[in-house]
C-alpha positions, 0 to 999 in steps of 0.5 A: 490541544495535546500540549504537554501530554505524555500520551495521546488518544489516536483515532485512525480510519480507512482501509479495505485493502492491505495497502491502506492498512499497513501505512496506518499500522506503521503510523500508529506504531511509530506514534506509540514509540514516540509517545509511550502510552498512546491509545489507538482506536481504528474505525474501519469497515466490516471487511475481514481484512480490516479486523484480521490485520489489526488484531495481529497488532493489538489495536482496538477496532470498531466498524461502521456501516459504509459503502463505496460510491464511485463506480457503482451501479444505480442500486448500489449507489442508492444503498451507499448514499442511504448508509452515509448518514448512518455512517456519519452518526456512527462516526460521531458516536465513536469519536465522542466515546473515544475522545481522540486528540487526533483523527488520521485518515489513510484513504478508502471510502470509510475515511469520509464520514469519520474525518467529516465527523471529526471536523464537526466536533472540532478535532484536528485531522490529518489525511494521508494520500498514497497515490499519485492521483487522490481517491475520491474520499481524500479529494473531497476531504482536502478542504476539511483536513487540517494537514494533508500528507502526500506520498508522491510529488505532483499530487499536491495540485489536487488539494488546497495550497498550504495544507500539504506536506510531502512525507512519502508512504509509510512501510512496515517496521520489519521492512524498514529494518531490512532496508537498513542493510546493504543492497543485495548483490545480484548474481547469475541465479536470479530469484523472481518474486511475483506479487498480485497485491493484497487481493491477488491478481488473476490476470497476472497469475495467468500471464506468469503461468504462461511464461513458465509453462510455454516460454520457460526456455527463455529464462536463464539457468538456475532462476527461482520463482516465488509466487504470491497468488492471492487466495483464489488462485493458489491451488490452481497455480500450484497444480499447474506448476506441479504438472509442468515440473516447475519448481516454485514456492507458491502461497496465497499470502506470505506472512513474513514479507521481509524474509521473502523480499530479502531473498528476491532479486526482481519483483513482478507486481501490480503498482499499488502505492504501498508495495511500491514504497516497500520496493523503493526503500528496499532497492528492489528492481521491478517489472510493474503491470498496473491494475487497468481498472484502478480509479483514475488510472492511478496505478499506472501513474504510480508506476511511471514515477518509479520507472522514470529514473530506471528503477522499474519497467512498466508493462500495460496489461491490455498490450501484454502477452505471455511471450512479451512478459517472458522476453522482458523477464528473461532480458532482465534476469540475464543481465545482473549488471542492469538489475543492480543499476535498477536496484540503486535507482529504485532505492534512490526513490525510497523514503524510509523516514516517511512514517516519522515525517507523518508523526511529526505532522500529527504532533504539529497539528495537535500543537503537542510539545514534549 
């Protein structure tokens, strides 16, 4: 119990992608603002993205030896199962050493052993589910967790009754600051931002290159392209654009996404939960190409939630050609009135108070009273 304390020790766990890490960082920052002096420890994987992203925010991090189970071949599955007891013991050690008042899991396979260890040691636990269909780790942890925070309505059916609360998906503070401004007025010269997600998206990059090199004539005059390619395709995409005389801003990653979003009118993206949450609070119309191999097809379900009110258009990758994508983008880019309507519909789905709601849930399960 943390009743009466002015600060707490928070242990966060999860990760492997930016989509998992950014909500964790947003939650930690909000809790630190609410309770100055709060200590934060992140327990994740040895993946470079986990350690690099966290270092920017000044949070301490530890790694445990853990691998995913779902969708693995026999050898990888055996290896992952052998590592599970090791990961559990390592998680116990970190919890005993840090003595957190609360453990928060944000998804990913590393969440399993850490939240399970916290339960064994009697620590209150909160898990956050970002997607419309929960991942394997969170689904299994539903019975153990004290509270389950959900991003999208409908996902409560996967968890025990009475434990869930609909909070939305946290977004970075810089994005929230931008979201507080009036919607961008969309004119005739449209800027299209292409996002492949934190790990890039080769097929999306191929399609966009095809759109611009083969069907650029369909696009309205004066349109502009900003293309985040991921590390693997950056040089190739730049080279193709240069050879074709296409003016575009291309980068593997953009460090200041708030600035990039601010100058964009239409987004072409995968349908990761965190990206969609950002687009919604910002009111950015989107063309979504869900990753076809996402577990339980959760990206397509995520996308459909935002499309049902008219804020986004969903294109299924297996049915998609460069020409069809070009026609879709051109139709939208040539219709600023529709884009403005989509922007308003998208913003109506946003939950800018998601982070604060999660912090409220955290303090409640700790029975903290200020």
